[in-house]
C-alpha positions in Angstrom: 140.6 133.8 95.5 139.8 130.9 93.1 137.2 129.7 95.4 135.4 132.8 95.8 135.3 133.3 92.2 133.4 129.7 91.9 131.4 130.5 94.6 130.2 133.7 93.0 129.7 131.9 89.5 127.5 129.3 91.2 125.4 132.0 92.5 125.1 133.8 89.2 123.9 130.4 87.5 121.4 129.9 90.2 120.0 133.3 89.9 119.6 133.1 86.2 118.2 129.5 86.8 115.5 130.8 88.8 114.8 133.7 86.5 114.6 130.9 83.7 112.0 129.0 85.9 110.1 132.2 86.4 109.7 133.1 82.9 108.6 129.8 82.1 105.9 129.8 84.7 104.7 133.4 83.5 104.7 131.9 79.9 102.6 128.8 81.1 100.1 131.0 83.1 99.7 133.2 80.0 99.0 130.8 77.5 96.5 129.0 79.8 94.9 132.5 80.4 94.9 133.1 76.9 93.3 129.8 75.9 90.6 130.3 78.4 89.7 133.8 77.3 91.0 134.8 73.9 89.3 138.1 74.0 91.8 139.2 76.9 94.7 138.3 74.7 96.2 142.1 74.7 96.3 142.6 78.3 97.3 139.0 79.3 100.1 139.4 76.9 101.4 142.8 78.3 101.4 141.4 81.9 103.1 138.3 81.0 105.9 140.3 79.3 106.0 142.6 82.5 106.4 139.5 84.6 109.0 138.2 82.4 110.9 141.4 82.5 110.6 141.4 86.2 112.4 137.6 86.6 115.0 138.7 84.2 115.8 142.1 85.8 116.3 140.6 89.3 118.7 137.8 87.8 120.7 140.7 86.1 120.8 142.7 89.5 121.9 139.7 91.4 124.7 139.3 88.7 125.9 142.8 89.1 125.8 142.2 93.1 127.8 139.2 92.7 130.4 140.4 90.3 
């Protein structure tokens, strides 16, 4: 039982680690795009937040499935 709980916790950590990497990539891409075309700030920011929410949402779903 203890091993199964440890393995589940490792999977949760990997899922949230992957989400953090995805959020970082989305932020970097959004900042780069805004630097190249400041006039599109609103649209880029909206799509960046949608991408971040999707990355975090999948991590939460993985957490619910593992637990």
